[in-house]
C-alpha positions as CSV (number, residue, x, y, z in Angstrom):
1,M,116.1,49.7,95.8
2,Q,115.4,46.9,98.9
3,L,117.4,44.1,98.4
4,R,114.2,41.1,98.4
5,D,114.7,37.8,98.0
6,S,117.6,37.2,95.3
7,R,115.7,35.7,91.9
8,R,117.4,34.4,88.8
9,I,114.9,36.4,86.2
10,A,114.8,35.5,82.2
11,L,113.8,38.5,80.7
12,I,112.3,37.3,77.1
13,S,112.3,40.3,75.0
14,S,110.8,40.6,71.3
15,S,113.9,42.6,70.3
16,Y,117.0,44.0,72.2
17,A,120.2,45.8,71.4
18,P,121.5,47.0,68.7
19,Y,118.3,47.5,67.6
20,V,116.4,50.7,69.6
21,G,113.0,51.2,70.5
22,G,110.4,51.6,73.7
23,V,110.5,47.8,74.2
24,E,114.3,47.7,74.1
25,E,114.7,50.7,76.5
26,H,112.1,48.9,78.9
27,V,113.9,46.1,79.1
28,R,117.6,47.6,79.4
29,Q,116.3,49.9,82.0
30,L,114.5,46.9,84.1
31,A,117.6,44.7,83.7
32,R,119.6,47.6,85.4
33,Q,117.5,48.2,88.1
34,L,117.1,44.3,88.6
35,V,120.8,43.7,89.1
36,A,121.4,46.7,91.2
37,A,118.6,45.1,93.3
38,G,120.8,41.9,93.5
39,H,119.4,39.8,91.3
40,V,120.8,37.9,88.7
41,V,119.4,38.8,85.2
42,E,119.9,37.5,81.8
43,V,118.0,38.9,78.5
44,W,117.1,36.0,75.9
45,T,116.0,37.8,72.9
46,V,115.1,37.0,69.1
47,D,118.2,36.3,66.7
48,R,117.0,37.8,63.5
49,G,119.9,36.3,61.5
50,E,122.7,38.2,62.8
51,H,123.7,35.1,64.9
52,L,125.1,37.2,67.8
53,G,125.4,34.5,69.7
54,V,125.8,35.3,73.3
55,R,127.2,38.2,74.7
56,E,127.6,40.8,77.8
57,L,125.7,43.8,77.3
58,D,125.6,46.6,80.5
59,G,126.8,43.8,82.4
60,V,123.9,41.9,81.8
61,L,124.0,38.3,79.8
62,V,122.3,38.3,76.3
63,R,121.5,35.2,74.5
64,Y,120.1,35.7,70.8
65,L,118.4,32.6,70.0
66,P,116.6,31.5,67.0
67,T,112.8,31.5,66.9
68,P,111.6,29.7,63.7
69,L,107.7,29.3,63.5
70,P,105.4,27.2,61.5
71,S,104.1,28.7,58.0
72,R,101.2,27.2,55.7
73,S,103.3,26.6,53.0
74,L,105.2,23.5,52.2
75,R,108.2,25.0,52.1
76,G,107.6,26.5,55.0
77,V,106.5,23.5,57.0
78,G,109.9,21.7,55.8
79,A,112.0,24.7,56.9
80,F,110.7,25.0,60.3
81,T,110.7,21.1,60.6
82,V,114.6,21.6,60.0
83,A,115.3,24.6,62.0
84,F,113.1,23.8,65.0
85,G,114.9,21.5,66.5
86,P,118.2,23.1,66.5
87,A,116.2,26.2,68.1
88,W,114.6,24.3,70.9
89,R,117.8,22.6,72.0
90,R,119.2,26.7,72.4
91,W,116.2,27.7,74.6
92,A,116.2,24.4,76.7
93,T,120.0,25.1,77.0
94,A,119.6,28.5,78.2
95,V,117.0,27.2,80.9
96,R,119.6,24.5,81.9
97,E,122.4,26.8,82.1
98,F,120.4,29.6,83.7
99,R,118.1,28.0,86.2
100,P,115.8,31.0,86.0
101,H,112.7,31.4,88.6
102,V,110.9,33.6,86.3
103,L,110.7,33.8,82.4
104,H,109.1,37.1,81.8
105,V,108.3,38.0,78.5
106,H,107.9,41.6,76.9
107,C,106.0,42.2,73.6
108,F,104.7,38.4,72.6
109,G,105.8,37.6,69.3
110,P,108.0,34.4,68.4
111,N,110.0,34.8,71.6
112,G,106.4,34.4,73.2
113,Q,106.0,31.3,72.1
114,Y,109.3,29.6,72.8
115,A,108.7,30.8,76.4
116,L,105.4,29.5,76.6
117,A,106.9,26.5,75.5
118,L,109.7,26.4,78.0
119,H,107.2,27.4,81.0
120,R,105.0,23.8,79.7
121,R,108.5,22.0,79.6
122,F,110.3,22.8,82.8
123,G,107.1,24.3,84.8
124,V,109.0,27.7,85.4
125,P,106.6,30.7,86.3
126,L,105.6,32.7,83.1
127,V,105.1,36.6,83.5
128,L,103.8,38.3,80.5
129,T,104.0,41.9,79.7
130,S,102.2,43.3,76.8
131,H,103.6,46.3,75.1
132,G,100.7,47.4,72.9
133,E,102.1,44.9,70.3
134,T,98.6,44.2,69.8
135,V,96.8,47.3,69.2
136,A,99.9,49.8,68.2
137,D,101.9,47.9,65.6
138,D,102.4,49.4,62.1
139,R,102.7,45.7,60.1
140,G,99.4,44.3,62.1
141,V,101.0,41.2,62.6
142,F,98.2,39.9,65.1
143,R,95.8,40.9,62.8
144,S,97.6,38.2,60.0
145,S,98.8,35.5,62.4
146,A,96.2,33.4,63.7
147,L,99.2,31.4,64.8
148,L,100.2,34.5,67.5
149,R,96.9,35.1,68.1
150,S,96.4,31.7,69.4
151,G,99.6,31.2,71.2
152,L,99.0,34.9,73.0
153,R,95.4,33.5,74.1
154,R,97.3,30.5,75.7
155,A,100.3,32.1,77.0
156,V,97.4,34.5,79.0
157,A,95.8,31.6,80.3
158,R,99.3,30.0,81.6
159,A,100.9,33.1,83.0
160,A,101.5,33.6,86.7
161,A,100.9,37.4,85.9
162,V,99.7,39.9,82.9
163,T,101.0,43.0,82.8
164,A,100.5,46.3,80.5
165,P,101.6,50.2,80.8
166,S,97.7,51.1,80.4
167,E,94.9,50.2,81.2
168,F,93.9,50.7,77.2
169,V,96.1,47.7,76.5
170,L,94.7,45.9,79.0
171,A,91.5,45.9,77.9
172,N,92.5,44.8,74.4
173,L,93.7,41.6,76.3
174,R,90.6,41.3,77.7
175,T,88.3,41.4,75.2
176,S,90.3,39.7,72.3
177,Y,93.0,37.2,74.2
178,G,90.6,36.0,77.3
179,L,92.1,37.9,80.0
180,S,90.7,38.3,83.4
181,G,92.1,40.9,85.7
182,G,96.0,42.4,84.8
183,E,97.9,44.8,85.8
184,V,99.1,47.8,85.1
185,V,103.2,48.9,85.1
186,P,103.9,51.9,83.5
187,N,107.0,52.9,81.8
188,G,110.0,54.7,83.0
189,V,112.5,57.7,82.4
190,D,116.1,57.8,83.6
191,L,116.1,60.8,85.4
192,D,120.0,61.4,85.1
193,I,119.6,62.0,81.8
194,R,119.8,66.1,82.0
195,S,119.0,68.5,79.0
196,D,122.1,70.7,78.4
197,A,120.0,73.4,76.1
198,T,120.1,76.4,77.1
199,A,117.5,78.3,74.9
200,T,114.7,80.6,75.7
201,K,111.2,79.2,75.6
202,T,109.2,82.2,77.2
203,D,109.4,84.6,74.7
204,A,106.1,86.3,73.7
205,A,106.7,85.9,70.1
206,P,108.8,82.7,70.0
207,N,111.8,82.1,67.2
208,G,112.0,78.5,67.8
209,Y,111.3,75.1,66.8
210,L,108.5,72.4,68.0
211,L,110.0,68.4,68.1
212,S,108.5,65.4,67.9
213,V,110.9,62.3,68.0
214,G,110.1,58.6,67.3
215,R,110.3,55.9,64.7
216,L,109.4,57.0,61.4
217,G,106.3,54.5,60.9
218,A,102.9,55.0,59.8
219,M,101.5,54.5,63.5
220,K,103.5,57.4,64.8
221,G,101.6,59.9,62.9
222,F,104.1,62.2,61.6
223,D,102.1,63.0,58.5
224,L,99.6,64.2,60.6
225,L,101.7,66.4,62.4
226,I,103.5,67.6,58.6
227,E,99.7,68.4,57.4
228,A,98.9,70.2,60.7
229,F,102.1,72.2,60.8
230,A,101.8,73.7,57.2
231,D,97.9,74.6,58.2
232,A,98.8,76.1,61.7
233,G,99.6,79.6,60.7
234,L,102.5,79.7,63.4
235,D,105.0,82.8,63.1
236,A,107.5,82.2,60.4
237,G,110.3,82.2,62.6
238,I,108.8,78.5,64.2
239,R,110.2,75.5,62.7
240,L,109.1,71.8,63.1
241,V,112.0,69.4,63.9
242,I,111.2,65.6,63.6
243,G,113.9,62.9,65.7
244,G,114.3,59.5,64.1
245,D,114.2,57.4,61.1
246,G,112.1,54.7,59.9
247,P,110.5,53.1,56.8
248,E,108.3,56.6,56.3
249,R,110.7,58.7,56.2
250,D,111.0,58.9,52.2
251,A,107.0,59.7,52.2
252,L,107.1,61.9,55.0
253,E,109.9,64.5,53.0
254,A,107.6,63.7,49.9
255,L,105.1,65.1,51.8
256,V,107.1,68.2,53.4
257,D,107.7,69.1,49.9
258,Q,104.1,68.9,48.4
259,R,103.1,70.9,51.7
260,G,106.3,73.6,50.7
261,V,107.4,73.6,54.1
262,R,110.9,72.2,53.3
263,S,112.7,75.9,54.8
264,R,110.9,74.9,57.9
265,V,110.7,71.1,58.5
266,E,114.2,69.3,59.4
267,F,114.4,65.8,59.7
268,A,117.3,65.6,62.4
269,G,117.7,61.1,62.1
270,R,118.3,58.9,65.3
271,L,119.1,61.0,68.3
272,D,120.5,58.8,71.1
273,A,118.9,59.5,74.8
274,Q,121.2,62.8,75.3
275,G,120.5,63.6,72.2
276,V,116.8,63.1,72.7
277,A,117.0,65.1,76.1
278,D,119.0,68.0,74.8
279,T,116.5,68.5,71.9
280,M,113.7,68.3,73.8
281,G,115.3,70.8,76.1
282,G,115.9,73.6,73.4
283,A,112.1,73.1,71.9
284,L,109.1,75.2,72.4
285,A,107.5,72.0,72.9
286,V,107.2,68.5,72.1
287,V,104.4,67.0,70.0
288,V,102.9,63.4,69.7
289,P,100.8,63.2,67.3
290,S,100.6,59.6,67.1
291,R,97.7,57.2,65.8
292,M,97.5,54.7,68.4
293,E,100.0,54.9,71.5
294,A,100.0,51.9,74.3
295,F,101.6,54.5,76.7
296,G,103.9,57.3,75.1
297,I,107.6,57.2,76.8
298,V,108.4,60.4,74.7
299,A,105.4,62.1,77.2
300,L,108.3,61.1,79.9
301,E,111.3,62.7,78.1
302,A,109.5,65.7,77.4
303,W,108.4,66.0,81.1
304,R,112.0,65.4,81.8
305,S,113.5,68.6,80.2
306,G,111.1,70.8,81.4
307,T,109.4,71.4,78.3
308,A,105.6,71.7,77.1
309,L,103.6,68.7,75.8
310,V,101.1,68.3,73.2
311,M,100.4,64.8,73.2
312,T,97.7,62.3,71.2
313,N,94.8,61.3,73.2
314,R,94.5,57.9,71.3
315,G,95.8,55.1,73.4
316,G,97.2,55.2,77.3
317,A,98.7,58.4,77.2
318,A,95.3,59.5,78.2
319,E,95.2,58.1,81.3
320,F,98.6,59.7,83.1
321,V,98.4,63.0,81.1
322,R,96.0,65.5,82.6
323,D,95.0,67.7,79.7
324,G,95.6,71.3,80.3
325,V,97.4,70.3,83.7
326,D,101.1,69.2,82.3
327,G,100.1,68.6,78.3
328,L,97.7,69.3,75.7
329,L,95.6,66.1,75.3
330,V,94.4,66.0,71.7
331,D,93.1,64.0,68.7
332,P,95.8,64.0,66.0
333,L,93.5,62.5,63.4
334,D,91.6,65.8,63.5
335,T,94.4,67.9,62.1
336,A,92.7,71.1,62.6
337,A,92.5,70.5,66.4
338,L,96.4,69.7,66.2
339,A,96.9,72.7,64.4
340,K,95.2,74.7,67.0
341,A,97.0,73.0,69.7
342,M,100.6,73.9,68.3
343,R,99.1,77.9,68.0
344,R,98.1,77.5,71.5
345,V,101.3,76.2,73.0
346,T,103.4,78.4,70.8
347,E,101.5,81.8,71.3
348,D,101.0,81.2,74.8
349,A,104.1,81.8,77.0
350,G,102.1,81.3,80.1
351,L,100.7,78.0,79.0
352,R,104.1,76.9,78.0
353,H,105.7,77.6,81.4
354,S,102.7,76.0,83.3
355,L,102.9,72.8,81.1
356,A,106.8,72.1,81.4
357,E,106.7,73.2,85.5
358,A,103.7,70.6,86.1
359,G,105.4,67.8,83.6
360,R,108.6,68.9,85.5
361,R,107.0,67.9,89.0
362,R,105.1,64.7,87.6
363,V,108.0,63.0,86.0
364,T,108.9,62.3,89.3
365,E,106.8,59.1,89.6
366,F,107.9,57.2,86.8
367,T,111.3,56.4,87.8
368,W,112.6,52.8,86.3
369,S,113.5,52.1,90.0
370,S,109.8,52.0,90.8
371,V,109.2,50.2,87.8
372,A,111.2,47.5,88.8
373,Q,109.9,47.3,92.4
374,Q,106.5,46.4,91.1
375,Y,107.7,43.6,88.7
376,E,109.9,42.4,92.3
377,R,106.5,41.9,93.9
378,I,104.7,40.5,90.8
379,Y,107.8,37.8,90.9
380,D,107.6,37.2,94.3
381,R,104.0,36.3,94.2
382,A,104.4,34.4,91.0
383,V,107.4,32.4,92.5
384,A,105.2,31.8,95.9
385,A,102.2,30.4,93.5
386,S,104.0,27.8,91.8
387,S,105.5,26.7,95.1
388,A,102.2,26.4,96.2
389,E,100.8,24.7,93.0
390,R,103.6,22.0,93.4
391,S,103.4,21.0,97.0
392,A,100.1,20.6,96.7
């Protein structure tokens, strides 16, 4: 990356290490790229009760900050009254010590409420990135929380820029939260991670495995995948490997037993980045059965590993995966269609090869460096607009 004007950038994330997930990875990689470009970066994230304080991770200072919010109950109001003052002082101290040029919120939640308050109090430009929290969250917090809904509307109105990884997410912000405009900044993938797998994936009658990776929550659709796998009539030597962990694991294990495919389904547990790459590299295909995806970093990981992709068409993935070219797009709610896609990709070695090669070529468009460069341009505009407003 070329050095632009050096900025002090606060990345204000709803979650961060030691937790793992798409938002955490996006913010971690963005921080690394911005630091490499000569900027000074801090990550401010939500203290979930672990009291991790302030620590350095990957050469970046991370502040774990309390985010109490009011509730309607009398007890909740009392608890908030007690907790808010100390919490606000922690956030205000972060601004005074770091003196950021930009407050960049990732995945609006309690973190966004406090960032909005800081923007109003200190006049620091606000940039907001939605990662699909309003449309693809298992808990549906925006449906149940009027406070979050109103806070997001205010943040959208005050932000110098609003971005999302797909037009699908931006469309929801326009329809439900008053957004005018908005800009797509896609996710990226670390191309330095390479698969060490050497499995042959071009046999005419394959004995191998299909792979699906993600948090084992309802939105990710692993139950749909198991149903489709059980009904697909695949070669008896083909297994299904599910990587990840989450609240639905016990229910998914029970479904595997119910459908009589226990001997052919493996739950691999949580995989680190290299483990994901290696397991994908050995798979016949990667299957993403999500009921909704704001983007789908797993698609990029499959392309990086040179593995054929079967991808949900629900959400943002349909904007960048080209059906029949670098992936097969399918509605996972139609489990018969999902089963058919799995049969196609396992039985047709030529199709697997063409999808994998097209994906391998395509993935070079999605580097974290290019993601950071897009954000740099957004920061430049936000700072310039703020300076012009103050001098007017």
